[in-house]
N, C-alpha and C positions, 0 to 999 in steps of 0.2 A: 178234761185238761188235768194234767198232773200238777200237783202243788208247786213243784220246782219251776214250772213254766210261768207261774204267776210272779216270780221274782224278776221284775223288769229292771233294766239297768240303763244308765246313761254314761257317757264318756267322763272319765275323771277330768276335772277342769285343769289340773296341773299335776301330772304323774311324776314330776321331778321331785316333789316334796312328800315326805311322810306326814300324815296327819290322822287323827283318830276320829272315827265316826261312831256315835253311840245312839242306839235306838232301843226303845222300850215298848212292850206290848203285853197284852193279856190274851193268849190264844184260847184259853178256857177259863171259866170262873175259878178264882183261887190259884191260878197259875200265872206267874210273872216271868216274862222272857226278856232278857237283856242281851242285845247284840252289840259287840264292840269289834271294830275292824279297822285296819289300815288298808285303804284301797290301793290297787295297782292300776289297771287300765280302766276299770269300771266302778261306778258307785250305784248303790241300790236307789231306786226311785221311791218316794213316799207312798205313791199309789200301789206300787208293787209290793212293798212291805205290808201295807194294810190288807191287800187281797191275800197275801201269803199267810198272814196271821189268821185270817178268817178260815182258810183251808186247813190250818193246823187244828182247829177246834174239833175235828173228827177223831179219827183213829190214832194219829200220832200223839195227840195230847193225852188220850186215855191210856196209852201204853206205859206211862210212868215217866218221871222226870229224866231218868238216865237215857231211855230210848228217845225221848223228845229232843234232848240236847244233842245226841249223836245224829239224829235225822236232820236237824237244822244245820249242824256243822257240815254235814255232807252236802246238803242243798246249797249252802253259801259257797262252799269250796268249788262246786261245779258251775254255778252261775256267775259268781263275782270273781272268783280266783283272787282273793285278797292276799296281800303280803303277809298279814297276820289277822287272825280272827279268834274271838272268844265268845262263847255262848254260855249264858247263865240261866238256869231254870230254877225258880223258887216256888215252893208250895208250903202252905201253912197247915193243911189238914191231910191225913189224920194226925201227923206230927210235923213240926217245922223241918223242911228239907231243902238243901241247896246243892245243885250240881253245876260244876264249872268244867268246861272242856275248851281246849284251845288247840290251834294248829298254826303253822306258818310255812311260807315257801322255803324250800331248802336254801340255806346260806343267807337268808334275810335276818337282820337283827338291827335294832336301833336302841341301844341302851339308854340314850338320852331321852328319847320319847317315853320309854317304859318307866324311867325314873320319875317323870312328871305325871304319870297316870295316877288317877285316883281309883282305888279299888272299890268296886260296888259290892 
């Protein structure tokens, strides 16, 4: 099974509203992954995220934080199709490193939501 298939989803309980979902995990020792997204029609299930993080512990996590962040962004964009998504990968060794990548649907913007967001 491809890791992307592990990202199971459920219907957004109310797609009329923009709201922020934030998830944290550790796909490999010493690597912290933060996912923040504004759902469109689907939300990620906790079970799917847990299984997905386990699958990342292999080759994607070993490829470096930049490659990991891009792979996760691509997977989320394909499975969730969020209105907006941000992936942050942080490592402390061999030196502290933080990679942040984001994407959004064409034409989507919510400056009021962004103004209230706390940066991680």
